N, C-alpha and C positions, 0 to 999 in steps of 0.2 A: 293841169291840176297837180301832177307829180312835182313840177317845178315849184308851184306855190307852196306845197306842204313838205317839201324836201327838208327844210330846216327845223321841222317840228317832230317831236318824238311821238310814239304811238299813243301814249297816255293823253297827250294834248289833242291829237287828231280824233281820238275816240269820243271826246266831249261833243263833237258835232253830232254824231249819230245818237249818243245817249240823251242829249238835250232834246233832239227831235222825238225820240221814243218816249221820254219823260213827259213832254207836252201832250203827246198823243193820248197817254193814259190819264195823266193828272188833269188835263183839260176837261175830262168828263165830269168833274165836280161842278163845273160851270155850265157846260153845254147840256148836261142831263136836265137840270131844272128848266133851262130855256126850252128844251124840247117838250117838257111836261106842260109848259104854258101854251103849246100849240104852234110854236114858231119853227116848224119842220122845214118849210121851204126856204126861209131866210138862212137857216143854218147850212143847208145843203149848197145853196148858191154861193154863200160866203166862203164855205170850205173849199169848194171847187175852184173858186177864183184865187184864194190864197195859195193853194197847192200849185196851180198852174203858174201864177206870178212868181212864186218862190223858185220853181225850177227854171223859169226864164231868166231870173236874176242870177241864179247859180251859174248859168251858161256864160255870163259876163264877168263873173267874179275872178279876181286875181290876187286877193288878199284873204288872210285867214278870217278876219272879222266879217268880211263880206260873205264868205261861205257859211259862217256860223249864222249870220242874220238871215240869209236866203233859205238855206236848207234846214239848219237847226231850229230857228225861230218861226219863220214864215210857214214852211211846210209842216212843222210840228203843230202849230196852232190850227192850220187848215185841216190837217188830218184828224184832229180831235173833234172838229165840227162835223166831220163825216162819219167817224167811227161809232160814237155813242148813239146818235140818232138811228143809224142803220141797225145796230145791234138791238136797240129798243124796239124798232119796228118788227124785227124778227120775233122777239120775245112776246110782243103784243099780238102778233098775227097767228101764233101757233099756241094751242092749248095742249093738244096731244103731240107726242114726238118732238116736243120743244127742244130737248137736248140735242137731238140729231139735227134739227134746223140750225141751232147755234153752231154746231160743228161744221156744217156745210157752209155757213156764212163766214166763219173764221178761216175756212180753207181757201177763201178767195185771196187772202194775203199771201199764201204760199204760191198761188198761181202767178201773182205779180212778182214774187221772188224768183220764179223760174224765168219769166219772159223778159223782164227789164234788164237783168245782168247780161243775157244773151244779146239783146238789142244793142246795149252799150258796148259790149266787147266787139261785136261785128262792125259797128259804125265808127268806133274810135279811131282806128288807123286810116279810115277812108275819109272821114269828115272832120276829125279833130274833136276835142272835148266839147267845144261850144255847141256845134251843131248836133253832135250825138245826144247831148243833154236836151237840146230843144226838141229833137224828134221824140224823146221820151215824154217831154211835156205835152206835145201835140197828141201822142197816143193816150196819155192820161186825160187830156181834155175831151177827147172823143168818148172815152168810157164814162167820164163824168156826165156828158150830155145824154148819153144813152141811159144811164142810171137815173138821172134827174127826170127824164121823160116818163119813167115808170114810177119812181117813188113819189114824185110831186103830185101824182094823181090822187094819192091817198089824202082824204080830208083830215087836216090836222085836228087832233082832239086835245082840248084844254083840260088839264088836270089841276087839282089843288096844289099849291106850292109845297114842295117837300123840303124837309130839313136837310141841310148839308152835313150835319154832324149829329150823331146819336150818342150823347154822353153816357147813357146807360150801358152801352156796349163795353165801356172801359171798366165796368164792374164785373164783367163776365169773363172769367179766365179762359174758357175755350176760344172765344173770339179773339181776345188779345194775343194768346199764344199762336193761334192760326195766322193772324196778321204778321207776326214776327217770322213765322215759317215761310209765308209767301214772300216777304221782304228778302229773306236769305236766298230763297229759290231763284228769284229774279236777278239778284246780284250775280248769280252764276250762269243763268240761262243763256245770255247773249254772248258770253265769252268765247265758246267754240265757234259760233257763227262769225263773230268779228275777226277771229284769227285764222279762220279756215283757209282763205286764199294764201295768206302770208306763210302759214305753216306748210301748206301744200308745196309751196315753192322752195322754202328754205329747209324744212324738216323732212319732206317726203320726196323731194327731187322732181316735182312736177314742173313743166314749162310754165312760163309766165301767163301764156294764153289759157292753158288748160286749168291752171290753179284758180282762175277766175270762175270757171264753170263749176267748181266744187260747191259754190253757194247754190247754184241752180239744182244740182243733184240733191243737196240737203233739203231744199225747199220742195222739190218733187216728192221726196219721201214724207215731208211734213204734211203735205196735202192729205195723204192717207192717215198720217198720225193724228191729225186733228179730228177726223171723222170717226175713225174706228173706236176710240174711247167713248164717244157719245152714244154709239150703237150698243156698246157693251154695258152701258149704265142700265139697260133693261134687265140685265142678268146679274151684274155685280155692282155693289155699292160704289158710288162715285168717289167717296173718300178713300176706299181701298185701292181703286184704280189710280188715284192721284199719288198716294204713297208708293205704290209699286213703280209708277213712272219716275218719281224722284229717286228711288233707290237704284233703278236701272241706270238712270242718267249719272248718278254718283259713281257707279262702278265704271261706266264708260269714260268719264272724265279722267279718272285715275289710270285707266288702261291706255288712254291717249298718250301718256308719258312714254310708253314703250314702243309706240308706232314710229317706224322710220322708213317704211317703203310705201310707194304710191298705191299699190292695190289695197294694202291694209287701211290706208287712210281714206280711200274711196269708200271702203266698207264702213269705216267709222262715220263718214259723212251721211251715208244712207241710213244707218241705224240711229244716229243722233237725230236726224230729221224725223224719223219714224217714232221714236220713243219720247222725244221732247214735245211733240205736237200736242199731247194731252195736257201738258203743263200750262198751256195757254187757255184751254177751254174749260177744264174741270174745276178750277177754283170758283167760278161763278155758280157752279152746281153745288159744290160742297158748302158754300156759305149759307145756303137756304136753311138747313137744319140748325144753323147757329143763330138764327133770327126768330125769336119767339113771337114777334109781331110783324106781320107782312107790311104794315103801314110804314115801317122804318127800314124795309128791305133795301130800298134804293139808297138810303143814307149809308147803310152798312156796306153795301157793295162799293159805294164811292170811297168809304174809308179803307176798305180792303185794297182797292186798286190804287189808292194813294200810297199805301205801303209798298206795293209792287213798283209804283212809279219811282219812288226814292231808290229802290234797289236797282232799277234800270239805270237811273241817273249816275250812280256811283260805281256800279259794277265794272264796266269796261275800263274807266280811268284807273281804278285801283289795280286791276289786272295788268294794265299797260305799264304801270309803275313797277309792278313786281317782276315783269318779264324783261329780258335783255334781248330784244329783237335785233339789235345791231349785230350781235354775234350769234344769232339764230338760237338763242336759249329761251325757251317758253316755259321752263319748269315752274317759275314763280306763279305765272298766270294759271297753269294747270292745277297746281296745288291749292291755290286760292279758290278756284272755281269748284274743285272737288270737295274741299273742306266746307264751303258754304252750302253746297248741295247736301252734304252729309248732315250738317247742322239743321237744315230744313227738315230732313227726314226724321231726325230725333224729336224735334218739336211737334211734328204732326202725329206721332204715335199716341200720346195721351189724348189729343183732341179727337182722333178717330175712335179710340176706345170709349170716350165719352159719348160721341154720336151714336155708336152702336148700342151702348147701354141705354141711352135715352130712348132709342127707338123700341127696344125690347120692353121698356117700362110702359111706353104709351100703348103698345099692343097687348 
C-alpha cells in the first residue's frame, strides 16, 4: 500500500477516506426512506455484503483508482446501508433515555477504531497488506453475522413515505444557520484524526509503529466522549453542551500548533477523542427543537447530515493542500481546522440563544 500511494500527496490520498465518510452520512438520504418502507433486512444484508466485498477487493488493490473504488465507494455505500437503519432502530426502540441509547450505539464506532488499527498494525509485518486486510474483512463479516442474527429478528415496520427535503426549513434562519455551523464543524472534525499518526511520527518524534496506535488511543477516549454528553443532557441543554464541545475543540486545535513532544501529543490525542466525541452525537439532539413539525423531522435530519457530509468530503483534502507534510509542516492544516471550528462556534451562538428563548416562551 505504501508503494501504491507513495507518489500521491496527502490531499489526494485523503480523498479516499473522505469519500467513504461522505457516502456513509450522505447515503442516509436514500437508505432512510428505504428503511421507512420496511426493507430492514435487505438493507442490512446488502450493506454487510458490500463492506466485506469492498475490504476483500482492497486487499487485492495495487492502483489508486482500485483503492478508491473498493474502500471509498464500495465500503462507503455499504456502511451507509448499515448505519442509518441501525440508528433508526435505536431511536425507535427507546422512548426514555433515548439520548443515552444513541450515545451508546455511536460509541461502537470508537470500539472499531480501537480494535481494527491494532489488528492491522500487528498483522502487517507478519502477513503483509493483503492478508492483514482480509483478516479485518473476516472479523467484520463475523460481527455482521452476529448483528444480523439479532437485528433481523425485528419485524420490519412499514411507514408512510417521507419527504427527502423540507423546503420550509430554508425560510427558518435558525435551521439554516445551524446547518452551516455543522458544515464548518465537520470540515474541521476529522483533520486531527487524519493527521494524528503522521504528526506523531514527524512532529512529535514517535516511532512508526507507535504513531499508528495514536488513533486507537484517541478512539478509546472517544468511546467515553460519545456517551458522557448524552448522559449530561439530562442536566444540561444539549445545545449548550454542543457549543461547549466545539469551543474546547477549537482551543485544542490551536494548541496543537505548539505541541512538539510525544507525551504532550499523547495527551492531545486523549483529550481530542474525549471532547470531540460529543460533536458526533449531539447535533441529532439539537436539531429537534429546530423542527416545529415532527412529521418532517426525518427530512430535516437528512438535510442537516447532508451539510455535514459535504464538510466531511472537502475538509481533509483542503487541509492536505494547506499542509506541507513533505517537510513536516502541518501549520496550514492546523490553522484551517482551528478557524473552521471557531467559525462553527460563532454561528452556533445565535441559534442556541434562539432555542433557549423559544423554550422559555413555551413554558
